[in-house]
C-alpha positions, 0 to 999 in steps of 0.5 A: 577537230570539232567533228572528231571530238563529236564523233568520239563523244558519240562513240563514248556514249555508245559504249556506255549504253552497251556496257549498261545493256550487258550489265543489265543482261548479266545481272538479270540472268544471275537474278533469274537463276537465283530465283529459279534455284530458290523456287526449286528448293522451296518446292523440294522442301514442300514435297518432302513435307508432303511425303512425310505425312501418312497416306489417308487410309481410304487411299491405301487401296488399288481401286477407288470409285471406278479408278483402278491402279496398276497391280500391287500399287495404291490409287495415288502411286503415280502421284506419289512417285512424281512427288518422291522423284522431285523430293529426292532430285529437286528437279523433274525432266519433261521426258516422255515417261514423266509426261505419261505419268503426268497425264495419268496423275489427274485421273488418280487425284480426280477420283480420289478427290471425288471419294474424299468429299466427306473426309476432310483429311483425305480431301486436303491430302488430295488437294496438296498432292494436286498443287505440288504436281502442278507446281512440278509441271510449271517448274519443268519449264524454268528448269529448262531455262536454268539449264540453258543459261548454264549451258549444260550439255547433258542434263542429269535426268537424261543420264539417269533415265538412259542408264541401264545396268550392265546385266540389263543391257547384256540381256537386251542385246542377247535377246535380239 
């Protein structure tokens, strides 16, 4: 009887430890999810505030210090587009297109930063732009973690980027 009682106590202790471990994992996941959502909301608010500021006049051109933007765009168009996307959606996906824009963006802000050395307002604007983009890049990983924890099958940005209007889809298929 003594060995059965000893075995029962070991089993009881094992289940207590298992229950504690599961509780820590579940509560840790919930806390992490809440933290990620808070960080995303904070960054989204920061992006909206940044976009509400006027673009300094020296950046309202398509060429600055050797950097030339695409036709009909300003020198900070790509950076502002990334920030606008985050301000609108509150998330940014690490797609090939977004990564391409993230790769071009440092050239924009570097040339703008060099040009703005003597203009304090423009320098601060450029620094804020770089900081928000860097934070968006960092948040991409945590978004993936959040989506994985929530077991999302289709991420909203994938559907958004894969969506083609009906007329565009028919035009593409008839062109083949």
